[in-house]
C-alpha positions as CSV (number, residue, x, y, z in Angstrom):
1,M,5.7,27.7,-22.3
2,I,5.1,26.1,-19.1
3,S,8.1,25.9,-17.1
4,D,9.3,22.6,-15.4
5,R,8.7,24.0,-11.7
6,A,5.1,24.8,-12.8
7,L,4.7,21.2,-14.4
8,A,6.3,19.8,-11.4
9,T,3.7,21.9,-9.1
10,S,0.8,21.2,-10.9
11,A,1.4,17.5,-11.0
12,A,1.8,17.5,-7.2
13,I,-1.2,19.2,-6.5
14,F,-3.2,16.7,-8.6
15,V,-1.7,13.8,-6.6
16,T,-3.0,15.8,-3.4
17,L,-6.6,15.7,-5.1
18,L,-6.1,11.9,-5.5
19,W,-4.8,11.4,-2.0
20,A,-7.5,13.6,-0.5
21,S,-10.4,11.4,-2.1
22,S,-8.6,8.2,-0.4
23,Y,-9.4,9.7,3.0
24,I,-13.2,9.4,1.9
25,L,-12.5,6.1,0.1
26,N,-10.7,4.4,3.0
27,Q,-13.8,5.3,5.0
28,Y,-15.5,3.3,2.9
29,A,-13.5,0.6,2.7
30,F,-13.3,0.3,6.6
31,S,-17.2,0.2,6.6
32,S,-17.0,-2.9,4.8
33,G,-15.1,-4.5,7.5
34,I,-11.6,-4.4,6.1
35,G,-8.6,-3.5,8.6
36,P,-6.5,-0.7,7.9
37,F,-3.3,-2.8,7.6
38,T,-4.9,-5.2,5.4
39,L,-6.6,-2.5,3.2
40,A,-3.4,-0.7,2.9
41,G,-1.4,-3.8,1.9
42,L,-3.6,-4.6,-0.5
43,R,-3.6,-1.2,-2.1
44,Y,-0.2,-1.0,-2.2
45,G,0.1,-4.4,-3.4
46,V,-2.1,-3.5,-6.5
47,A,0.0,-0.5,-6.8
48,A,3.4,-2.2,-6.6
49,L,1.9,-4.5,-9.7
50,A,0.5,-1.9,-11.7
51,S,4.0,0.1,-11.6
52,A,5.9,-3.0,-12.2
53,G,3.8,-3.6,-15.5
54,V,4.0,0.2,-16.7
55,A,7.9,-0.1,-16.2
56,A,8.1,-3.2,-18.2
57,L,6.1,-1.5,-21.0
58,R,8.4,1.5,-21.1
59,P,11.0,1.3,-24.0
60,P,14.7,0.9,-23.4
61,P,16.5,4.2,-22.9
62,S,18.1,5.4,-26.1
63,G,21.6,5.1,-26.9
64,G,22.2,1.7,-25.0
65,V,22.0,3.6,-21.6
66,Q,20.1,2.0,-18.7
67,D,18.6,3.4,-15.9
68,R,20.5,3.0,-12.7
69,K,18.7,0.7,-10.3
70,L,17.7,0.9,-6.5
71,S,19.5,-1.3,-4.3
72,W,17.3,-3.5,-2.2
73,K,18.9,-2.2,0.9
74,L,17.7,1.5,0.2
75,A,14.5,-0.1,-1.1
76,A,14.0,-1.6,2.1
77,V,14.6,1.4,3.8
78,L,12.0,3.7,1.6
79,G,9.6,0.9,1.9
80,L,9.6,0.7,5.6
81,T,9.6,4.6,6.1
82,G,7.4,5.8,3.4
83,F,4.9,2.7,3.1
84,L,5.0,0.1,6.3
85,A,5.1,3.4,8.7
86,A,3.7,6.4,6.9
87,Q,1.2,4.7,5.0
88,G,0.0,1.6,7.2
89,L,0.3,3.8,10.4
90,Q,-1.9,6.3,8.5
91,Y,-4.3,4.0,7.6
92,A,-4.5,2.7,11.3
93,G,-4.8,6.2,12.6
94,Q,-7.8,7.0,10.0
95,S,-9.6,4.0,11.0
96,Y,-10.2,5.5,14.7
97,V,-10.8,9.5,13.8
98,S,-12.8,11.3,11.0
99,P,-10.9,12.0,7.5
100,T,-10.8,15.9,8.9
101,Q,-8.9,15.0,11.9
102,A,-6.7,12.9,10.6
103,S,-5.9,15.6,7.4
104,M,-5.3,18.3,10.3
105,T,-2.9,15.9,12.6
106,L,-0.9,14.7,9.1
107,A,-0.5,18.3,8.0
108,I,0.9,19.7,11.4
109,G,3.0,16.3,12.2
110,N,4.3,15.7,8.5
111,T,5.6,19.8,8.4
112,L,7.1,19.8,11.6
113,M,8.9,16.5,11.4
114,L,10.0,17.3,7.6
115,L,11.6,21.0,9.1
116,A,13.6,18.9,11.5
117,A,14.8,16.4,8.8
118,D,15.8,19.3,6.8
119,A,17.9,21.3,9.5
120,I,19.4,17.9,10.0
121,W,20.0,16.8,6.8
122,L,19.5,18.9,3.5
123,R,19.4,22.4,5.2
124,E,17.7,23.6,2.0
125,L,15.0,26.0,3.8
126,K,17.1,28.8,4.2
127,S,14.5,31.6,3.4
128,R,13.2,33.6,6.3
129,L,10.3,34.3,4.2
130,A,9.7,30.7,3.7
131,L,9.9,30.0,7.4
132,V,7.3,32.7,7.9
133,G,5.1,31.0,5.6
134,V,5.6,27.3,6.7
135,F,4.6,28.9,10.3
136,A,1.8,31.0,9.3
137,A,0.4,27.5,7.5
138,L,0.9,25.5,10.9
139,V,-1.1,28.5,12.6
140,G,-3.9,28.4,10.2
141,I,-4.0,24.5,10.3
142,A,-3.8,24.6,14.5
143,L,-6.7,26.9,14.6
144,F,-8.7,25.1,12.1
145,Y,-9.5,22.8,15.2
146,Y,-9.3,24.8,18.0
147,P,-10.1,24.5,20.8
148,W,-8.9,20.8,20.0
149,R,-11.3,18.7,21.6
150,F,-10.6,14.9,20.9
151,D,-12.0,12.2,22.9
152,S,-10.3,9.4,24.6
153,D,-11.2,7.3,21.6
154,S,-9.5,9.4,19.3
155,R,-5.7,9.5,21.1
156,A,-4.8,6.0,19.6
157,G,-5.6,7.2,16.1
158,L,-3.9,10.6,16.7
159,L,-0.9,8.6,17.9
160,F,-0.6,6.3,15.4
161,L,-0.9,9.2,12.7
162,L,2.2,11.1,14.4
163,F,4.4,8.3,14.2
164,S,3.5,8.1,10.4
165,C,4.8,11.4,10.6
166,V,8.5,10.4,11.5
167,G,8.5,7.9,8.6
168,Y,6.9,10.2,6.1
169,A,9.8,13.0,7.1
170,V,12.5,10.4,6.8
171,H,10.9,9.1,3.5
172,L,10.8,12.3,1.7
173,T,14.0,13.8,2.8
174,L,15.9,10.6,1.5
175,S,13.7,10.5,-1.8
176,R,14.8,14.1,-2.4
177,Y,18.6,13.3,-1.5
178,L,18.5,10.2,-3.9
179,L,16.7,12.2,-6.7
180,T,19.4,15.2,-6.5
181,R,22.6,13.6,-5.5
182,T,22.2,10.5,-8.0
183,R,20.9,9.6,-11.4
184,L,18.1,7.3,-10.3
185,P,15.1,7.9,-11.8
186,A,12.0,8.9,-10.2
187,S,10.3,5.5,-11.2
188,A,13.3,3.5,-9.3
189,L,12.1,5.0,-6.2
190,V,8.4,3.7,-6.5
191,T,8.2,0.1,-7.3
192,K,10.7,-1.9,-5.2
193,P,9.9,0.0,-1.8
194,M,6.0,0.0,-2.6
195,I,6.3,-4.1,-2.9
196,L,8.3,-4.7,0.3
197,G,5.8,-2.0,2.1
198,A,2.9,-3.6,0.9
199,A,4.1,-7.2,2.0
200,G,5.1,-5.6,5.3
201,M,1.7,-4.1,5.6
202,L,-0.1,-7.2,4.6
203,A,2.1,-9.6,7.3
204,V,0.8,-7.1,10.0
205,G,-2.9,-7.2,8.7
206,L,-3.0,-11.1,8.6
207,A,-1.3,-11.3,11.8
208,L,-3.5,-8.7,13.6
209,E,-6.8,-8.5,11.7
210,P,-9.7,-10.3,10.7
211,L,-10.2,-11.4,7.1
212,P,-12.6,-9.3,5.4
213,S,-15.3,-10.6,2.9
214,F,-14.5,-9.2,-0.5
215,S,-17.5,-7.8,-1.9
216,L,-17.5,-6.2,-5.6
217,R,-17.7,-2.4,-3.9
218,L,-14.8,-3.4,-1.8
219,C,-12.7,-5.1,-4.6
220,L,-13.5,-2.0,-6.8
221,L,-12.6,0.5,-3.9
222,V,-8.9,-1.5,-3.7
223,L,-8.2,-1.5,-7.3
224,W,-8.8,2.4,-7.7
225,L,-6.9,2.8,-4.4
226,G,-4.0,1.0,-5.7
227,A,-4.1,1.7,-9.4
228,I,-5.2,5.4,-9.4
229,N,-4.3,6.8,-6.1
230,G,-1.2,4.3,-5.6
231,S,0.8,3.6,-8.8
232,L,-0.1,6.9,-10.6
233,A,0.1,9.3,-7.4
234,F,3.5,8.1,-6.4
235,T,5.0,8.1,-9.5
236,L,3.7,11.6,-10.4
237,W,4.8,12.7,-6.7
238,A,8.3,11.0,-7.2
239,W,8.7,13.1,-10.5
240,S,7.9,16.5,-9.1
241,Q,10.2,16.1,-6.0
242,R,13.2,16.1,-8.7
243,R,11.8,19.6,-9.6
244,L,10.9,20.9,-6.0
245,R,12.4,20.9,-2.8
246,A,11.5,18.8,0.0
247,Y,9.7,21.3,2.0
248,E,8.0,22.7,-0.7
249,S,6.4,19.3,-1.7
250,S,5.4,19.1,2.2
251,L,3.7,22.6,2.0
252,I,1.9,21.4,-1.7
253,N,0.7,18.1,0.6
254,N,-0.7,20.5,3.3
255,L,-3.2,21.4,0.6
256,M,-4.7,18.0,1.4
257,L,-6.4,19.7,4.4
258,P,-8.9,21.9,2.4
259,E,-9.2,19.2,-0.1
260,V,-10.2,16.3,2.4
261,T,-12.5,19.3,4.5
262,A,-14.0,19.8,1.2
263,M,-14.8,16.3,0.3
264,D,-15.8,15.4,3.8
265,M,-18.1,18.1,3.9
266,A,-19.6,16.9,0.4
267,A,-19.4,13.2,1.5
268,F,-20.6,13.3,5.3
269,G,-22.5,16.5,5.4
270,R,-20.0,18.2,7.9
271,S,-20.1,22.2,8.2
272,L,-17.5,24.8,8.9
273,S,-17.7,27.2,11.5
274,F,-16.5,31.0,10.7
275,L,-12.8,30.4,12.7
276,Q,-12.3,27.0,10.6
277,A,-13.2,28.9,7.4
278,I,-10.9,32.1,8.1
279,S,-7.9,29.6,9.5
280,L,-8.5,27.4,6.6
281,G,-7.8,30.3,4.1
282,L,-4.6,31.4,5.9
283,A,-3.2,28.0,5.7
284,T,-4.2,28.0,1.9
285,V,-2.7,31.4,1.3
286,A,0.6,30.7,3.3
287,I,1.1,27.6,1.1
288,A,0.7,29.1,-2.1
289,F,2.9,32.2,-0.7
290,V,5.8,29.8,0.0
291,Q,5.6,28.5,-3.4
292,L,5.8,32.0,-4.9
293,I,9.2,33.0,-3.1
294,P,11.8,31.4,-5.6
295,G,9.8,33.2,-8.4
296,L,9.6,36.5,-6.7
297,K,13.6,36.1,-5.9
298,R,14.6,35.5,-9.3
299,R,12.5,38.4,-10.7
300,S,13.3,41.1,-8.0
301,P,17.0,41.8,-9.2
302,R,15.4,42.6,-13.0
303,E,12.6,44.9,-11.8
304,R,15.2,47.1,-9.6
305,P,15.7,50.5,-11.5
């Protein structure tokens, strides 16, 4: 029988595949003339409507027990950090750099920011082996783009991406806290924050970006990014966080680096050097190793003679 932890890990990995495909789909959307904040706002607006529709169709909990609701104050914090900051600034960064550059920057930045947030607040990362795995993953990711040549046109994009990492770390840590210390369901952390975040991103987009011309292709991209890569993916991700520690979720999220790279190669014809292939393998193995540590610890006492 599959354990809850294995199901949560599988769900999180599936979500990373959806999110990795967003890097490629976003590039197609940008080429259609839509600005990053407008695209992000429309995408998460569609996602919020889809999530609200699914929530309305759900049967009420048995026994007359109602799910606890997320306050608007907490929803505003989650919307600001997880969507307006983490997603809006990420989209802005992606409009300046390639999918693989964006993925590499986010993998390093998100992990480092998450480590800082964990040390200050949750303090779940106590295993020395886990720390070794975390930093091995970071070394692999850093080596992937050695000697780190970014032209001046990419610096603005990298700055946007690094600021988005701060929002990501705060959002992930707060979500983990609410899921483990309160009775809030995973779905409660998605819809309200997404509505507020989408409204904020659309406001920024309408203020700073020209109105796009909506072709059939662009409309289909926005609908897919919103309903599938947005609503479905974020609901599954929130559910997995109840069973995975914050740093584990972050490391699974780093699987997007090899996933984005593979999709980037297939979609845009990019190639890998030998060093990139080795460093990519190191990062992937390190991420898998950290995921195996809790199971190894549980089995080790029984395996001793």
